[in-house]
C-alpha positions in Angstrom: -0.2 0.1 -0.1 1.1 3.4 -1.2 0.6 6.0 1.6 1.2 9.6 1.9 1.9 11.8 5.0 -1.5 11.8 6.2 -1.5 7.9 6.2 -3.6 8.1 3.2 -3.6 5.5 0.4 -3.8 5.4 -3.0 -7.1 4.6 -4.2 -9.0 6.9 -7.2 -7.4 8.2 -10.0 -9.0 10.8 -12.4 -7.8 10.8 -15.8 -8.5 14.4 -17.5 -8.6 13.5 -21.3 -8.6 16.4 -23.2 -8.7 20.2 -22.5 -11.6 21.0 -24.3 -15.3 21.7 -23.7 -18.4 22.0 -25.8 -20.2 24.4 -22.9 -18.6 27.6 -20.9 -19.9 26.8 -17.4 -18.9 30.2 -15.6 -17.5 27.9 -12.7 -15.2 26.0 -14.8 -14.6 27.3 -18.3 -15.8 31.1 -17.9 -16.7 32.5 -21.9 -14.3 35.1 -21.0 -11.1 33.4 -20.4 -11.9 30.4 -22.8 -13.1 32.3 -25.3 -12.6 32.5 -29.6 -9.2 33.0 -28.9 -8.0 30.8 -26.2 -5.6 28.3 -27.3 -6.1 24.4 -26.5 -3.3 21.9 -26.3 -1.7 20.8 -29.5 -2.8 17.2 -30.3 0.9 16.3 -30.0 0.8 17.2 -26.2 -2.0 15.2 -25.2 -1.2 11.5 -23.7 -2.3 9.2 -26.4 -4.5 6.1 -25.5 -1.5 3.5 -25.4 0.0 6.1 -22.8 -2.9 6.8 -20.8 -3.2 3.1 -20.2 0.5 2.2 -19.6 0.2 4.4 -16.7 -3.2 4.0 -15.4 -1.8 0.3 -14.9 1.3 1.4 -12.9 -1.2 3.5 -10.9 -3.4 -0.1 -10.1 -0.7 -1.8 -9.2 0.3 0.5 -6.5 -3.7 0.7 -5.5 -5.9 2.2 -7.1 -9.2 0.7 -7.6 -11.3 2.9 -9.6 -10.7 5.3 -12.2 -12.8 8.2 -13.6 -12.0 9.9 -16.9 -13.3 13.8 -17.1 -12.0 16.9 -19.0 -12.7 19.0 -20.4 -15.4 17.3 -21.9 -14.7 13.4 -22.5 -16.6 12.7 -25.2 -15.1 15.1 -27.4 -12.1 13.2 -27.8 -12.2 11.2 -30.7 -12.4 7.1 -29.8 -13.1 7.9 -26.7 -14.8 4.1 -26.3 -11.8 2.6 -27.2 -9.8 4.4 -24.3 -12.4 2.7 -22.4 -12.2 -1.1 -23.9 -8.4 -0.8 -23.2 -8.9 0.2 -19.4 -11.7 -2.1 -18.7 -9.2 -5.0 -18.8 -6.9 -3.5 -16.0 -7.0 -6.3 -13.1 -5.3 -5.7 -9.5 -3.1 -9.1 -8.5 -6.7 -10.8 -7.4 -8.0 -10.6 -11.1 -10.7 -8.2 -9.4 -11.9 -5.6 -12.5 -11.2 -2.2 -12.2 -14.0 0.4 -12.0 -14.0 2.8 -14.9 -16.2 5.8 -14.4 -16.9 8.9 -16.6 -18.1 12.5 -15.9 -20.0 14.0 -18.6 -21.7 17.1 -19.8 -24.3 14.7 -21.5 -24.8 16.5 -24.7 -23.2 13.5 -27.0 -24.3 10.9 -24.7 -27.9 9.9 -27.4 -25.0 9.2 -29.7 -22.2 7.6 -27.2 -24.0 6.1 -24.2 -24.5 2.3 -25.9 -20.4 2.5 -27.0 -19.4 3.4 -24.0 -21.2 0.4 -21.8 -20.6 -2.0 -24.5 -16.7 -1.1 -24.2 -17.0 -1.7 -20.5 -17.8 1.6 -18.6 -19.1 0.8 -15.0 -20.6 4.6 -13.8 -21.1 7.3 -15.4 -22.0 10.8 -13.7 -23.8 13.7 -15.9 -23.5 17.5 -14.9 -26.6 19.5 -15.1 -27.3 22.7 -13.0 -30.8 23.6 -13.9 -34.2 22.5 -15.7 -35.3 25.8 -16.6 -34.3 26.6 -20.1 -33.0 29.9 -19.0 -31.7 28.7 -16.0 -29.3 26.1 -17.5 -28.0 28.4 -20.1 -26.7 31.1 -17.5 -24.8 28.5 -15.6 -23.6 26.8 -19.2 -23.3 30.2 -20.9 -24.3 28.7 -24.3 -27.8 28.1 -26.7 -28.4 24.3 -26.1 -31.5 23.5 -25.2 -31.4 21.4 -21.5 -33.4 18.9 -23.8 -30.6 17.5 -25.0 -28.8 16.9 -21.7 -32.0 14.8 -20.6 -32.3 13.0 -24.1 -28.6 12.4 -23.3 -29.5 10.7 -19.4 -32.5 8.7 -21.2 -30.3 7.4 -23.6 -27.3 6.6 -21.0 -30.3 4.7 -18.7 -31.6 2.8 -22.0 -28.0 1.4 -22.3 -28.0 0.1 -18.7 -24.9 2.9 -17.0 -26.8 2.6 -13.9 -27.0 3.9 -11.2 -26.5 7.1 -13.2 -25.5 10.1 -11.3 -26.1 13.7 -11.9 -24.4 16.6 -10.6 -25.6 20.1 -10.1 -23.0 22.7 -9.1 -25.1 25.3 -6.6 -24.1 28.9 -7.0 -26.2 31.5 -4.9 -28.0 34.1 -6.9 -28.0 31.8 -9.8 -29.7 28.4 -9.5 -30.3 27.7 -6.1 -34.1 27.9 -6.8 -33.5 24.9 -9.1 -32.7 22.5 -5.9 -36.6 21.5 -5.5 -37.5 21.1 -9.4 -34.3 18.8 -9.8 -35.4 16.9 -6.7 -38.8 16.5 -8.1 -37.7 15.1 -11.2 -35.3 12.6 -10.1 -37.2 11.1 -7.7 -38.3 7.6 -7.9 -36.3 7.3 -11.5 -33.4 5.4 -10.0 -30.8 8.7 -10.6 -28.4 9.7 -7.8 -29.0 13.4 -7.6 -25.8 15.4 -6.1 -25.5 18.7 -4.8 -22.0 20.1 -5.4 -20.8 23.8 -3.4 -19.5 26.2 -5.3 -15.6 25.7 -4.8 -12.7 27.8 -6.0 -11.0 25.4 -8.5 -9.0 27.2 -10.5 -8.4 31.4 -10.7 -10.4 32.5 -13.0 -14.2 31.3 -12.3 -14.8 34.4 -9.7 -15.2 32.5 -6.7 -16.4 34.4 -3.5 -17.4 32.6 -0.4 -20.8 34.8 -0.6 -21.5 32.8 -3.5 -21.5 29.4 -1.9 -24.9 28.0 -1.0 -23.8 25.2 1.8 -24.7 21.9 2.2 -27.0 22.5 5.2 -28.6 25.0 3.5 -29.2 22.3 0.6 -30.2 20.1 2.8 -32.5 22.7 4.9 -34.4 23.5 1.3 -35.0 19.5 0.6 -35.8 18.3 3.9 -38.3 21.2 4.1 -40.6 19.5 1.3 -38.9 15.7 1.2 -37.8 14.4 4.7 -34.9 12.8 4.5 -32.5 10.3 6.4 -28.4 9.9 7.0 -26.6 6.8 5.3 -23.8 5.5 5.7 -21.0 6.3 3.1 -20.2 3.2 0.6 -16.9 3.4 1.8 -13.8 5.5 3.2 -13.0 8.8 0.7 -16.3 8.6 -0.7 -16.7 13.0 -1.2 -21.0 12.9 -0.9 -22.7 12.7 2.6 -25.6 10.1 1.3 -29.1 11.3 2.4 -32.5 8.7 1.1 -35.7 10.1 1.2 -37.7 8.7 3.9 -41.1 7.8 1.5 -38.4 5.5 -0.4 -37.9 7.9 -3.1 -34.3 7.1 -3.9 -31.0 8.6 -2.8 -29.1 12.3 -2.5 -25.8 13.6 -2.3 -24.2 16.7 -1.0 -20.6 17.5 -1.7 -19.5 19.7 1.0 -15.7 20.6 0.2 -16.0 24.2 1.5 -18.1 24.2 4.4 -17.2 20.5 5.7 -13.9 19.6 4.2 -13.4 16.6 3.5 -9.0 16.2 2.7 -8.6 13.8 5.7 -9.8 10.8 3.8 -8.7 12.5 0.2 -6.9 9.0 -1.8 -7.2 10.7 -5.3 -4.5 11.6 -7.8 -5.2 13.4 -11.2 -3.8 12.9 -14.4 -3.8 15.8 -16.4 -4.0 16.0 -20.7 -1.0 16.2 -21.1 0.6 13.9 -18.6 1.4 15.9 -15.4 0.3 14.5 -12.0 -1.3 16.3 -9.3 -2.0 15.0 -5.8 -4.7 17.9 -5.5 -7.7 19.3 -7.4 -6.5 22.6 -6.0 -2.7 22.1 -7.0 -0.4 25.0 -8.3 2.0 22.5 -10.0 2.4 19.1 -10.9 4.7 16.1 -11.6 5.6 15.3 -15.2 5.0 11.8 -16.7 4.6 12.7 -19.9 8.6 13.3 -20.4 10.0 10.4 -19.0 7.0 8.0 -20.8 8.1 9.4 -23.7 11.9 8.8 -23.2 10.9 5.2 -22.5 11.7 4.9 -19.2 10.8 2.0 -17.5 7.7 0.9 -15.2 10.0 1.0 -12.2 11.2 4.2 -13.2 7.9 5.7 -13.5 6.3 3.8 -10.6 9.1 5.1 -8.6 8.1 8.8 -9.6 4.5 8.4 -8.6 5.2 6.7 -5.7 7.6 9.4 -4.1 5.2 12.1 -5.3 2.4 10.6 -3.1 4.4 9.7 -0.1 5.5 13.7 -0.1 2.1 14.7 0.0 0.5 16.4 2.4 -2.4 18.5 0.4 -5.6 19.7 2.7 -6.3 22.7 1.2 -10.2 22.5 1.6 -8.9 22.6 5.3 -7.0 25.6 5.1 -9.3 27.0 2.7 -9.9 29.9 5.3 -7.2 31.3 5.9 -6.2 31.0 2.2 -9.1 33.2 1.5 -7.4 35.6 3.5 -4.2 35.4 2.0 -4.3 33.7 -1.4 -2.5 30.5 -2.5 -0.9 31.2 -6.0 -2.3 30.6 -9.3 -4.4 26.9 -9.1 -4.8 24.9 -12.0 -8.0 25.0 -13.7 -10.8 21.9 -13.8 -10.9 22.3 -17.3 -6.9 21.0 -17.7 -7.2 18.9 -14.6 -10.3 17.3 -14.5 -13.4 17.5 -11.9 
C-alpha cells in the first residue's frame, strides 16, 4: 500500500482526457477566459490512449481501484470508447476488475451511451445545473437546450449505465431555486442526484464565499418538502454525504468541500491531459510523467516517480481554505485541465 504523509492511501485516479469542452460553464471554463482566441493544447501534447493505458496500469499496481475519465468534456476525445475498452482490461492482482467511471455534460450521450456501455464503462455521472432553460443556459453559457442533456440521460439509462448520477453545482443568486425542481424530477427515477457547493477550483471562475450555498442550506431546502435520512458512506473516502428520502423515493448526495472539508480521507490522484500528476484538485503545480514516458523510462522508474510524489503528499487545501481566502495561494490549475 502506498500512503502519503497523512497516511492516506492511493485509491482513485482521475484522468483528464481533453482540455476542450462544448460548454462554457461559469464555474469551470468562463467564456471571458476560454473564448474564441483561447489556445488549447495541441494534439501532440496530449497523452495518447496507449500512454494513458500504460500509466493507468502502473497506478493500479500501486493501489488504485477506481478510474474516472473527465476533461474538459471527455466525449469530445475522438475514439474515447477505445480508451474505455483498454482500461476495462486492467486487473488488480486478485483478478478483480477496475471500476471505470466517467463525468460528462451529457450532450453527446445520445450517440455515445451504448458504445460506452459495450466498451466496459462501469458508472456515469452527468452534470446538470438546472432544469429551466434560462438557468441551464445561464450556468453553461450556451444556447443548447437542456432537453439535449435530458435526452443524453435517457440514452444512458436505456443503455444500462446505472446507477446513474447527476451532479449539480449550486451558486447563490444563480440556480439555488433549481434544487427542488431537480429533486422532484429525479425522485423515483433510480438516478442519484448530488448537489455540489460552488468551489474555488482554478483561478478564473470569480469564486467568493458569499456565492456558496452550503450543504446545510441545501439539505434544509430539500427536507422542508421531502423528509430525508442520513445514509452510511459506501466506502472510506467517499466525497458525497448520502441521504435517502423517507418515503423510499431514492437517494441524494451533497458534496461539501467548502463547508465540510473531507481532505483527511482523500485518496484521489489526478492525471492531466498532457500527462502531469496532481495530488490535489486545488493544486498549483504537477509532476511531469509524459516526458520520462516518451523517453522510454521503465515501469519501475515511472512507478518510483508516482510513489515518491504520493509519499510526499500533504495536501489539505479545503481544511486550510479560510486562511487561504484571506491570504490567497498561488494561481491554481484550472479544472478543465486537471479534471473535476
